C-alpha positions in Angstrom: 57.6 87.8 104.7 59.6 90.1 106.9 57.7 92.1 109.5 57.4 95.8 108.6 58.1 97.0 112.1 61.2 94.8 112.3 62.5 96.2 109.1 61.9 99.8 110.4 63.9 98.9 113.5 66.7 97.3 111.5 67.0 100.4 109.2 66.8 102.9 112.1 69.6 101.1 113.8 71.7 100.7 110.6 71.8 96.9 111.0 73.5 94.9 108.3 71.5 92.0 106.8 72.8 88.7 105.6 72.0 88.3 101.8 69.7 85.5 100.9 68.4 84.7 104.4 65.4 86.9 104.6 63.0 84.2 105.7 65.5 83.2 108.5 65.5 86.8 110.0 63.8 86.5 113.4 64.5 89.8 115.2 66.8 92.5 116.4 69.1 92.3 119.5 68.6 94.7 122.4 71.3 96.8 124.1 73.8 99.3 123.1 74.6 97.8 119.7 71.4 96.3 118.1 72.1 93.9 115.3 69.9 91.6 113.1 69.2 88.2 114.5 68.8 85.1 112.4 67.8 81.5 113.1 70.8 79.3 112.1 68.6 76.2 111.3 66.5 78.2 109.0 69.6 79.6 107.2 70.9 76.1 106.6 67.4 75.0 105.4 67.5 77.8 102.8 70.8 76.6 101.5 69.5 73.1 101.2 66.2 74.0 99.6 66.9 77.0 97.5 70.6 76.6 96.7 70.2 72.8 96.2 73.2 72.0 98.6 73.5 68.8 100.5 73.0 69.2 104.2 76.7 68.7 104.9 77.7 71.3 102.2 75.1 73.7 103.5 76.4 73.4 107.1 80.0 73.9 106.0 79.1 76.9 103.8 77.0 78.5 106.4 79.4 78.2 109.3 82.5 79.1 107.2 81.1 81.8 104.9 78.3 83.3 106.9 78.8 82.8 110.6 82.6 83.1 110.1 82.3 86.5 108.4 82.8 89.6 110.4 82.0 92.9 108.7 82.0 95.3 111.6 80.1 96.1 114.7 76.8 95.7 113.0 77.5 92.2 111.8 74.3 90.0 112.2 74.2 87.3 114.8 73.0 83.7 114.3 71.3 81.7 117.0 70.3 78.1 117.6 66.8 77.8 119.0 66.2 75.0 121.4 62.6 74.1 121.8 
């Protein structure tokens, strides 16, 4: 479930969201141009589990169709979290 305060911040800053990746949404960037921030690994997991793609197909789809899409200055960013 998406945090209500995060959604308010995203709406207030007119951030664009990536369709189908709600559970991978992890925050909003700071600075002069705030944008939605997603966890790349969670996005790929969504494609594998919900869209029934193989891991390889999910990776290709995600990096080509999602990360590779630019829709203006409010385009979301995708990060890799190293723990």
